[in-house]
C-alpha positions in Angstrom: -0.3 -0.3 0.2 1.3 3.6 -1.4 0.8 7.0 0.4 -1.5 7.9 -2.6 -3.8 4.7 -1.4 -3.6 5.5 2.3 -4.2 9.4 1.4 -7.4 8.3 -1.2 -9.2 5.7 1.7 -6.7 6.5 5.5 -8.8 3.3 6.3 -7.9 2.7 9.8 -8.5 -0.6 10.3 -6.9 -1.6 7.2 -4.0 0.4 7.6 -3.6 -1.1 11.4 -3.8 -4.0 10.0 -1.5 -4.0 7.2 1.6 -2.5 9.4 1.0 -5.1 11.9 1.1 -7.8 8.9 4.4 -6.5 8.0 5.7 -6.5 11.7 4.2 -10.4 12.1 5.3 -11.8 9.1 9.1 -13.1 9.7 9.7 -12.8 6.1 9.4 -9.2 6.1 12.6 -7.2 6.8 12.5 -4.1 8.7 13.2 -2.0 5.5 9.5 -3.2 4.4 8.3 -2.4 7.7 10.0 1.2 7.8 8.7 1.9 4.2 5.1 1.4 5.1 5.5 3.2 8.5 7.2 6.4 6.4 4.5 6.1 4.2 2.1 7.0 7.3 4.7 10.1 8.8 4.1 11.3 5.0 0.4 11.5 5.2 0.1 12.7 9.1 2.5 15.4 7.7 0.0 16.3 4.6 -2.7 16.8 7.5 -4.4 14.4 5.3 -4.7 11.7 7.9 -8.1 13.0 9.1 -7.4 12.4 13.1 -5.8 9.2 12.2 -4.1 9.4 16.1 -7.3 9.6 17.8 -8.8 6.5 15.3 -5.7 4.3 15.9 -6.1 4.7 20.2 -9.4 3.2 19.4 -8.4 0.3 17.4 -5.3 -0.1 20.2 -8.1 -0.5 22.7 -10.0 -2.5 20.3 -6.6 -4.9 20.0 -6.4 -4.7 23.9 -9.9 -5.7 25.0 -10.3 -9.0 22.8 -6.5 -9.5 24.6 -8.1 -9.5 28.0 -11.3 -11.0 26.8 -9.1 -14.1 26.0 -8.1 -14.6 29.5 -5.5 -11.9 29.9 -4.6 -9.5 33.4 -2.8 -6.0 33.2 -0.2 -7.7 35.2 0.5 -10.1 33.0 0.6 -8.2 30.0 3.4 -5.5 31.4 5.4 -9.1 32.7 5.6 -10.4 29.2 6.3 -7.1 27.4 9.6 -6.7 29.6 10.3 -10.0 28.5 9.9 -9.4 25.3 10.2 -5.9 24.1 12.7 -3.2 25.6 11.4 0.3 28.3 9.8 2.3 26.0 7.5 -0.2 24.4 6.5 -0.9 28.0 5.1 2.7 28.3 3.2 2.8 25.7 1.5 -0.4 27.0 0.8 1.4 30.6 -0.3 4.6 27.9 -2.4 1.9 26.5 -3.8 0.5 29.4 -4.1 4.4 31.0 -6.8 4.4 27.6 -8.7 1.2 28.2 -9.4 2.3 31.7 -10.8 5.4 31.2 -13.1 3.8 28.5 -14.2 0.9 30.5 -14.6 2.8 33.4 -12.0 -0.2 34.7 -11.6 1.8 38.2 -15.3 1.5 39.4 -16.6 -1.2 37.4 -13.7 -3.3 36.8 -12.9 -6.7 40.2 -11.1 -5.7 42.9 -8.5 -7.5 41.8 -8.5 -6.0 38.3 -8.3 -2.1 40.2 -5.5 -3.5 42.6 -3.1 -4.4 39.4 -4.0 -0.9 37.8 -3.0 0.7 41.1 0.3 -1.6 41.4 1.6 -0.6 37.9 0.5 3.0 38.5 -2.1 3.2 35.7 -3.3 6.8 34.9 -6.8 6.7 33.4 -6.2 10.1 31.6 -3.4 9.2 29.4 -3.4 7.4 26.4 -1.5 6.8 23.4 -1.7 10.2 21.5 -0.5 11.6 25.3 2.6 9.2 25.3 3.2 10.4 21.7 3.8 13.9 22.9 4.8 13.1 26.4 7.7 10.9 25.4 8.5 13.0 22.9 9.1 9.9 20.4 9.5 10.5 16.7 6.5 9.5 14.3 8.6 7.6 12.7 9.6 5.1 16.1 6.3 5.8 17.6 4.5 3.8 14.8 7.2 0.9 14.5 6.9 0.4 18.3 3.0 0.5 18.3 2.4 -2.2 15.2 5.3 -4.6 16.8 3.6 -3.9 20.4 0.2 -5.0 18.7 1.1 -7.9 17.1 2.8 -9.0 20.4 -1.3 -9.0 22.1 -2.8 -11.0 18.7 0.3 -13.3 19.2 -0.6 -14.2 23.0 -2.3 -17.3 23.7 -5.8 -17.8 25.3 -5.7 -17.8 28.8 -8.6 -19.9 31.2 -9.8 -16.9 32.1 -9.9 -16.7 36.2 -11.6 -13.4 36.6 -14.6 -11.5 34.9 -13.5 -10.0 31.8 -14.1 -6.4 30.3 -17.1 -7.4 28.6 -18.8 -8.7 32.2 -17.8 -5.6 33.7 -21.2 -3.3 35.5 -21.5 -0.1 37.5 -23.0 -2.9 39.7 -20.3 -3.8 42.7 -20.5 -8.0 42.8 -21.4 -9.8 45.7 -18.6 -10.1 48.3 -16.4 -13.5 48.2 -17.5 -15.8 50.7 -13.7 -16.3 51.6 -12.9 -13.5 54.1 -8.6 -13.3 55.0 -8.1 -12.4 57.9 -6.0 -9.7 57.7 -5.0 -9.7 61.2 -3.6 -13.3 61.5 -2.1 -13.1 58.0 -0.5 -10.0 58.8 0.9 -11.3 62.2 2.1 -14.7 60.3 3.8 -12.6 57.8 5.9 -10.7 60.7 7.0 -13.9 62.0 8.5 -15.3 58.5 10.2 -12.3 58.0 12.0 -12.7 61.7 12.6 -16.4 60.9 13.8 -14.9 57.4 15.9 -12.1 58.9 17.3 -14.0 61.6 21.0 -15.5 62.2 20.3 -17.6 64.9 18.9 -20.9 64.1 17.0 -21.5 67.5 15.8 -17.9 67.1 14.7 -18.6 63.9 13.3 -22.0 64.9 11.1 -20.5 67.3 9.7 -17.8 64.6 8.7 -20.5 62.1 7.3 -22.7 65.0 4.8 -19.9 65.8 4.3 -19.2 62.4 3.7 -22.8 61.8 1.2 -23.1 64.2 -0.7 -20.0 63.3 -1.0 -21.4 59.3 -2.1 -24.6 60.5 -4.8 -23.3 62.3 -6.1 -21.5 60.1 -6.0 -23.1 57.5 -8.3 -26.4 59.3 -10.5 -23.8 61.0 -11.5 -22.4 57.4 -11.8 -26.3 56.2 -14.3 -27.0 59.1 -16.3 -23.4 58.6 -16.6 -23.9 54.7 -18.3 -27.6 55.8 -20.8 -26.6 57.7 -21.8 -24.2 55.6 -23.2 -26.3 53.3 -21.8 -24.5 50.4 -21.1 -26.2 47.3 -17.0 -26.9 47.6 -17.0 -26.8 44.0 -18.1 -22.6 43.6 -15.3 -21.7 46.2 -12.8 -23.3 44.3 -10.5 -20.1 42.4 -7.4 -19.9 40.2 -4.5 -17.3 40.2 -2.0 -16.8 38.1 1.4 -15.4 39.6 4.2 -13.2 37.5 7.7 -15.0 37.7 11.0 -13.1 36.9 14.0 -14.3 35.5 16.8 -15.2 36.4 16.3 -18.9 36.6 12.2 -18.4 36.4 11.9 -22.1 36.1 12.7 -23.1 39.2 11.4 -20.4 40.7 8.8 -22.0 39.2 9.5 -25.8 40.5 9.6 -24.1 44.5 5.8 -22.9 43.9 4.7 -26.1 42.5 6.5 -27.7 45.3 4.7 -25.7 47.7 1.7 -26.0 46.2 1.0 -29.8 45.3 1.5 -30.0 49.4 -0.8 -27.6 50.3 -4.2 -28.9 48.7 -3.7 -26.9 45.2 -2.4 -27.8 41.7 -0.4 -25.5 39.1 0.2 -25.1 35.9 3.5 -23.5 34.0 3.8 -21.3 31.2 7.0 -21.8 31.0 7.8 -19.3 27.8 5.2 -16.3 29.3 7.1 -16.6 32.8 3.3 -17.0 34.6 2.7 -19.5 36.7 -1.8 -20.9 37.1 -2.4 -22.2 40.9 -5.9 -23.6 41.8 -6.8 -24.3 44.8 -9.1 -22.9 48.3 -9.0 -19.4 48.7 -7.4 -19.5 52.0 -4.7 -21.9 50.9 -3.5 -20.0 48.0 -3.2 -17.1 50.4 -0.6 -19.3 52.9 1.0 -20.9 49.0 1.7 -17.1 48.5 3.2 -16.4 51.8 5.0 -19.8 52.2 6.8 -19.3 48.6 7.7 -15.7 49.0 9.6 -16.8 52.4 11.6 -19.8 50.7 12.0 -17.7 47.7 14.0 -15.0 49.8 15.9 -18.1 52.3 16.7 -20.1 48.6 18.7 -16.7 47.1 20.1 -16.4 50.6 21.5 -19.8 50.3 22.7 -19.4 46.9 24.7 -16.2 47.9 26.5 -18.6 50.2 26.7 -21.4 48.6 30.5 -20.6 46.6 32.1 -17.6 45.5 34.8 -19.5 43.1 33.5 -19.8 39.7 31.5 -22.4 39.3 29.6 -21.2 41.8 28.9 -18.1 39.4 28.0 -20.0 36.7 24.7 -19.9 35.5 25.1 -24.0 35.4 25.3 -24.2 39.1 22.9 -21.8 40.1 19.8 -23.0 38.7 20.5 -26.6 39.4 21.0 -25.3 43.1 17.4 -23.7 43.0 15.9 -26.9 41.4 18.0 -28.9 44.5 16.2 -26.3 47.0 12.4 -27.1 45.2 13.0 -30.5 45.1 14.0 -31.5 48.6 11.3 -28.5 50.4 8.9 -30.5 48.0 9.7 -33.4 49.9 10.1 -32.0 53.4 6.2 -30.9 52.7 5.3 -34.0 51.8 6.4 -35.4 55.4 4.9 -32.4 57.1 1.3 -32.9 55.3 1.4 -36.7 56.4 2.4 -35.7 60.3 -0.2 -32.3 59.6 -3.0 -34.9 58.8 -2.1 -37.0 61.9 -2.6 -33.9 64.5 -5.1 -32.2 62.9 -7.5 -35.8 63.5 -6.0 -36.2 66.4 -7.9 -32.3 67.0 -11.0 -32.6 65.2 -11.7 -36.1 65.0 -12.5 -38.6 62.2 -14.9 -36.2 60.3 -11.7 -33.9 59.6 -10.5 -37.0 56.7 -13.5 -36.7 54.9 -13.3 -33.1 55.1 -10.0 -32.7 53.8 -10.3 -35.2 51.3 -13.7 -33.3 49.4 -11.5 -29.9 49.7 -9.2 -31.9 46.9 -11.3 -33.4 45.0 -13.2 -30.1 44.5 -9.8 -28.8 43.6 -9.3 -31.6 41.2 -12.6 -31.2 39.5 -11.9 -27.5 38.8 -8.8 -28.0 37.9 -9.8 -30.7 35.3 -11.9 -28.7 33.8 -10.4 -26.0 32.9 -6.8 -27.8 32.4 -8.3 -30.6 30.2 -5.4 -30.9 27.8 -2.1 -30.9 29.9 1.3 -32.0 29.4 4.2 -33.4 31.1 7.4 -32.1 30.9 11.0 -33.1 32.1 13.6 -31.2 33.5 17.4 -31.8 33.4 19.9 -29.4 35.4 23.6 -30.0 33.9 25.5 -29.6 38.1 24.5 -32.6 40.0 26.7 -30.7 42.6 24.9 -27.8 42.2 21.2 -29.9 42.9 23.0 -31.4 45.8 24.2 -28.3 47.6 20.6 -27.0 47.2 19.3 -30.1 48.6 21.8 -29.7 51.6 20.1 -25.5 51.1 16.4 -26.7 51.4 17.3 -28.6 54.6 17.8 -26.0 57.1 15.0 -23.7 55.5 12.0 -23.0 57.1 8.7 -25.0 56.0 6.7 -22.8 57.8 3.3 -23.3 55.2 0.7 -26.2 54.9 -1.5 -28.2 57.0 1.7 -29.5 59.5 1.3 -28.3 63.1 4.4 -28.4 65.5 3.7 -29.0 68.8 5.2 -27.0 71.9 
């Protein structure tokens, strides 16, 4: 399409689709895309673009909306763009989110989790692509090249399991409050104990904080299970799914650590390794505790890795990745052992009625999970440094596994 054709029609959809097609086709040279963009720049300079800026904002909103309807959420999109593109593209992405949040009234109609993500990302509803273009002072060619390449990223993202209402289902009416009411006071106390266990340089003191946190977490989880059972509501309706972003480096090893926590705490997990995302399905209280424990263990594994050695081998990527995998695998074993003890101890406290309660919760989680992910494939993980694995396992033996259903004796 040459500048004369663009000048005659200025069909926004055709123009944008053509630019995206050039950006997406691996057979297209950068020169071909640049020539196309130069035609747009020439059109804008000729004052014949007839509000193309505003119409491209509308088109970008439509692309973004389609991406959200396919299960994506704001934090996840920013995470993927950071992994694949440069900082200016991330800034452009945030401008698009600002425009989208304004048009959808997201800060008043979106679910609480969505609004929290927008606030966490610092999204400003008063901004859009036009504002970004002026504020960043990016040249016209750079703006259009980045826009086409960014929109293509959205088009080629896979569809995700929908874990929260997409924009098409938002209304001005607030959704009914969740049946899961987290006890903020207890969770904050657990967080404080975990932080003290992580920072203490004295083993006995760390163990004391660990034991107290373990006791609180166990009572919290089991009490919720008993209350839910007494309520009589269908357990399947209580199961939720959350996705977590996992940052480089060694994202695959960090995912393995989260999986090790999840599978021993009543939850099931799915990895999106190429995207740096992991999805966890379970009861809300169990996911709260999984997140707390995973965050604590992530800190501990990083600190243990830094003390694993200072020689050249210990600084190699292969060693460090193997160390973190060894740490995660040993944590999984320790948590499995802890769960056996926890079930036994909880049975003594609550009696035989607890066994079917926990079994029914596991069944509900498995049922929802299997329906969401009917075509999963297992993958194998290989590591190149067995010494790193062994040292990682030894470090995990000293980690504070203050999660799950175990109750430590006083």
